[in-house]
C-alpha angles and dihedrals in degrees: 000000000000115000114258112239113237113244116211111204122212124212096191102054124120118285092239092061091045091056090050089046093232130131114265121213088211093226112162139260091004122011121226094250093057091042091053093047095041094232132133113276105220116197102167115090112231114231111247117235115262117255119251091245095054130046097179128058116236117246097246091055092049092050091049092050093050090049092052093049092048092051092060095060130068119237095260092054091049089049091052092049089052091045091052093051095046103034122000096053089055091054094058094071140001092215110101094216092050092046089053090056092048092046102041114011099043096051090046089057091044095056093066107104093235091055100060092127088066091048089052091049090052091049092047093053092044092050091048090051091050090049090051090054093045110024093174092064101088091182091077093050092053092047092049093052093045096049092044090056091048091050092053092047089051091049091056089056100047095042089068092049113102089202095053118143105242093207089060093044095049098046093044092051090046093052092045090050091049090049092052092043089055097045105038140054119260084251091065112119088205094061092039093053094048093048092048093048098057100075099049091045096055105024093099093051097041096106091053092046092052091053095044138079092291094059098109090050094046091054089067096036094051108018128177103252122200114257093216108136116261121252132192137049096310091059094041093050091053099042091052088067090068095053113123094204113140091236093066117096118249091007090158088069089072092058088077102088094207091052093046092049091048092055091044093053093045090052092046092052091045089053090055090050090048091055091047092049091070090064116071092208089063098049094116090052094049092047102048115011095078089062092052096046105038112107116266091235089065091071091050089054089051090051089052089055095245107176094217091056091049092049091052090051089050088055088055090053091050090051090051091047088062092044091052093056092077101001130111123292095260095064097054112114139126092282094156091053091048091053092047090051091053094047093047089069093062123096122239094262088079096053095102090059095050102062099105094041093052091048089060095054100067096099120061114238128228119262120205099173132032111249098163122133096044110131113218097217093044089056092048093053090052093044093053090050091051091048090069088069093062103039112120 
């Protein structure tokens, strides 16, 4: 009789192999079996539904489940999960209710097997935060980049799914946008495309989102800002651009109603962001919502080198320079240098309209990430091309 081959079972293999009842080599992040078959390699154990006779899981079962989940992650991933829960989640808002959603609710959603893109987005943001605190540790930078790529690949898949969970979609896109905002120049087409894609993706589901588990977080991400008219030099400097006085350069440009309305809407939205920027709880709104709401035509005017469009963008940079002074780690860039670069391209005819802007650029701003080497016009040409995707 032929000798029976011993079969060594594994209790820490991927869930996909367990369901197929085959031995898993436990190679992370994708085992060889799943790689060979081209299927998703699921490592997170899905919680089993509670029995009708019991509404609370017994302690031994909970301990076993935690042990199984821990065994599927490497030490760095576990460290990043812990870092997110204890540190990164607290940096995404200063509102206690919103922090609770980021810290507890969002990870709970992410640990469902079908929501791995959100888990990857959390890990990317956590690794980036850890890298910001310890720039010499290159391990965090590599992990951040890797998880960010996995999150974006996962987004592409779930966006085409008619049954997609909009909580997962919204939070994943928000974290990816924050990551790209922190790591790239404002001229990055990657950040620009992500920011512009959020609103059209979730607009239809917004009422349900606002009434769901994310409600406390959404209040700070998309607040109701007072419509009281702006006052002060920021407002005056912007409104002067719409003056039709004969002394203003290129005044004939404003005779085109569509151009005038585009500038007016861009200034109005920037005014809302400016008001929000004085409240720490609304920092995400002030940083990114202007980009998602400004008319598409505005970017075409930028690409054409229109001075008014550039001056409006410089106002945004000056606003963010002030936000970065005491804002969270992910908004810290060379905003003053960015504004100065934009203004340097204007001819001397516009000098009388730049007084307040120039007065705000005396102090150098802090830079957390290197965004040098991004050409302004290269970005504009890419941005205009991407805008065609979001035109109604």
